[in-house]
N, C-alpha and C positions, 0 to 999 in steps of 0.2 A: 361316707367320708371318714377316714380314720383319724383325721386331725380335728374333728369336731366331736365334743363330748356333751354330756348332759348339763354341763356348766357353760357351754358355749352360747353365744348370741350373734345374730347376723342382722345386717341392714341391707335390704334390697331397694334401690331407688329406681323408679320407673316400673313399679311392681304391678301396675294394671295392664302393662303391655304384654305382648305375646311371649317374649323371652322372659321378661321380669316375673310374670305370674307363674311360668313354668319353673323358674328357679325357686320361687317361694314354695311351690308345691313339692318339688323334689327335696328341698331341705327338710320340710316338715314330714314327708312320707318316708324318707330313706335315711335319715340321720337321727340321732338321739338328741339333737340340739334343744336347748332349753327354750329358746324363743327366737322368733323372727319378726323384725319390724319391717313392714311393707309400706314404703313411702311412695306416694303418687299424687298427681293432681286430681285423681278420681278414686279416693280411698274407699268409697262406697260402691265401687263397680261390682257387677254381678259375680264376676270370677272371684274377687277377693272376699266378698260376703259369703260365698259358698265355701271357700277355704276356712273362713273364720268359724262357720257353723261346724265344720268337720273337725277342726283342730283346737277350738276353744282358745284358752288363754295363751297357748304357745304362739299364736299369731296376733300381732297388734298392728293396726294401721295408723299411718301418719299422713297428713296432707302437706304437700310441698309443691311449689311452683318453681321448677328448675330454671325458668327464665328470669326469675326475680332474686336478686342477691339477698334481700331482706328475708325472703321466705326460706332460703337455704340456711341463713344464719339462725333463724328462729328454730328450724328443725334441729340444728346442732345444739342449740341451747336447751331445747326440750329433752333431747336425749341425754345431755350432760347432767340435767337435773335428776335423772333416774339414778345417777351414780353407779351405773353398771357398765363394765367394759364391753367392747365389741371384739369379736374374733374374725369377723368377715364383713367387708363392705363391698357391695357390687353396684356399680353404675350400669344399669341395664336399659339405657335409653339412647336414642339417637335421632337425628334429623337428616332427611334427604330431600323431601319435596313437600309442597303444600299447594295443591291445585287451586284452592280458593284464593290464595294470595298470589298466584301466578309464579310460584317458585318451582323450578324444575332443573334437574341436572343439565349443565351446559354442554352442548356439543361443540361449540366453537367460542372463541374469545369474545365475539360480539354479544353472546348470550349472558355474559356476566352482569349482575346487577348488585347495587348496594344492599338491596333488601335480601337477596339470596345469600350474600356473604355474611350479613349480620345474623340472619337466622341460623345458618350453619355454625358459625363460630360461637354464637351465644349458647347453643345447646351442646354441641359436640366438643367444644374446647373450654369455654368459660365455666360452664356448670360443673364439670369434674374438678376443675381447679378450685372453685369456691367450696365445693363439698369437701375436698381435702383440707382446705384451710380451716373449716369449722368442725371437722369430724376426726382429724388425725389424732387428737388427744384421746379419743375414745378407743383407738386401736393401740395406743402406746402404753403397754403394760408389760408384765413379766412373762407373758405367754406369747406364742406364735399368733400372728394376725396377718390378714391379707387385705390389701386395697386393690380391687380389680375393676377395670373399666372396659366396657365394650368398645373396641375400635373396629377397623375394617381393613382388609387386605389392600383395598384401593388407596389407603392412606400411606402405603409403603412407597417411598421415593425410589428405592432400588428396583421395585417390582412394577413400576409404572411403564407399561409398554403401549398403552392405547391413548393416553392423554384424555382431555375432556374432564367433565365433572369437577371443574376447578374448585368450587367452594367446598364441596364435600371432601374431596381428596385433601385439600389444604387444611381444613379444620381437623380432620383425623390425623394428619401428619403432625399438626401442632399439638394435638392431644397426646400422641405418642412421645413427642419431645418432653411434654410436661411430665408424663409418667416416668420417663427416664430421669428427669431432674429431681422428681419427688423421691425416687429410689435412692439417689445419691444423698439427698438431705436426710432421708430416714436412716441411712448408714451412719450418720453422725448423731442424730437425736432420737431416733425411734428404731433401734437396731433389730428388733424382732418383727418388724413390719415388712412384708413382702409386697412389692408393687408390680402389678401385671397389666399389660395391654393385651386384650384377647379378641381374636377374630372369630365370630360365631359361625361363619359360613352363610350361605344364602338360606335364610329361614323363611318359612311361610308366615309372613306377617304383613301388616299394612305398609311398612316401609318398602318391602321388596315386591309387593303385589303387581305394580305396573310393569315390572321387568322380568317376571317369572317365565314368560314365553321363551326367553333366550337361554334359560338355565338348562344345562345338560341333564339328561336322564340320571336319576339317583343322586343329584346334587342339590335338590331342594329339600331341606331338612324340616322336620316337625319341631316346634318349640320344645317339646319334651325331650327329643333326642339331643338337641343343642344344649339344653340345661344339664343333662347328664354328662355330656362330654366336657363342658366348661367346668363343671364342679369337680370332675375327675382331674382336669389339668390343675385346677386350684389346689386340690388335695395333695397333688404330687410336687407342688412347687417348693423349692428350697431357697434359702437366702441367696444363693448364687444366681438364681433366676430373676431376682428382683431387678426391675427396670427393663425386662425383656418383653418382646412382642411375639405372641404365640397364636397359632391357629387352633381351631376346635379339636383337632386330632393330636395336639401337643407339639406339632412341628414349629420350629422358630421361623419367623418371617423377617426378611431383611428390612432395615429401616428405610 
C-alpha cells in the first residue's frame, strides 16, 4: 500500500475473524506500517497469537466487545491515551445468523423476530456508529486517513431484486447511510478522513458457510484474497470517494 508508511498505524476491529485476521496479516506482511492494533473479543485467539509471535511489537492486541457501548468507549479511550494517530481504521465484523439463538436470515415476512432485528442492528449498524464516535479523533490529523467498514451488496436498496433477509439487508443499508452521513460530517470537521463502505464478496468464513453451496464457481473467495483486494481499494481511495459504497474489485455499488 503506497499510502501507508513506516510512521503509519492501523486499527482492525473484528481482528480474530476470517477477514479481520487476514487484513491484519496483510498489513504486517506487505506494508512498512509501524503498528497494527488488532481489536477483538478474542484477542488471545490462536491466529492472533501466531501473528504476534511472527511480527513482535508491530502487532498489539486489544479486547473489545462490539455489542457493548462501554467496551467500545473504553477501547477508544485506551487508544487515545497512547497519544498516537491512526491512519487506517477497518471495521471487519458482521452478523448474519446465530443458530444457537434461533436467528436465521428471513425468507418471508413472518420470519422476522425482534431478536433477529436487534442482533443484526446492534452489530452491523450500531457498532460502527459507536466506533466512529469514539475513534474519529484518532483519525483526524494532518495526514490522510481512512475509516472503512465492511458492508454487503445485499444492503443495497437499488440492487435488491430477491427480497428476504430483512434484518441483515436493513441493518447493512442503515450502515451504508451512516457511512455516507459520516463522510459529510468529516468534510466539515475531519477533512482528510475518507469514509468507505466496502463489500468483500462471498468469503470463506463462518458467516457465509451455511450458504456456500449456492455460490457460483470461482465466486467464493479466500480471506487472504479479500484482504488484498479491500486494502488495494482503500489504498486507491481519494477524498472524492468518501461516502461511497464499493465492491472488492473497486466497482461502485448503488445505494
